[in-house]
Every structure is written in structure tokens, then in C-alpha cells.
N, C-alpha and C positions, 0 to 999 in steps of 0.2 A: 173375606171374599164375598162379594155382593153382586147381584144382578141389578144394575141401576135402572135399566129399562122397565123391569118388572117391580122393582122395589126402590123407588127413588129416595126413601127415607132411610135406606140401608138398615132395616130392622131385622132381616133374616140372613144370618151369617151362612154361606153355603159351604164352608170348609168341611163340615161333617158329612154332608151329602155328596160332595165331589172331592174326596181325599186324593184321587190320582191327579186331578187337575191341580190341586193345591201343591202337591209335591213336585209336579212339573214346573210350576211357577217358581217355587223355591229353588229348584236346581237351576233354572235359567237365571235367577237373580244371583245365586252363589257364583255361577260361571262368569256373569258380568262383573260382579264385584272382585273376583280374583284377577280380572283383566285390568282392573284400575291401578294406577301407580300408588305406591305407599305414601302415606302422609309423612312428611319429613319430621323428625324429632323436634326440630327447632320452629316448627310452624306455630304461628300466633293467629288468634282470632281477634279482630278489632272491630267492634260494632260501631256503626255510624250514628248511633243514638244511645241514650242512657235511659235509666228509669224515669227520669224527669220528662222525657219525650213520650212516654207511654200514657195512654188514657187511664185515668183513675176511676175506680168504681165506688 
């Protein structure tokens, strides 16, 4: 949890100084996640690219 306006490099995690806000954010996310339909058991992920398409270092 960061304040991008004051800390553009996201160096200071605000979770420890704002635990109530973090908890509220977690609860909001959990409520949203519970409202999403379940992923079907037969769902497949097909990528439109392979490791050959990825930049090499």
C-alpha cells in the first residue's frame, strides 16, 4: 500500500501505519472476489505467444 503522490518510487509501504485502511481494502477485494463467477474446472489458458516470442536477456 503506497502513496504514489508522495512516494512515486513506492519505497514506503503504508500498510503498517494504516492497518485499518489496509483491512478495509482487503475486505472490499474479498467481497468483489466472492461476487465473481467460479472458474470452470475445464477452463484452459492458451497464450498467443511462446517463450520464443519473449525478449532474451
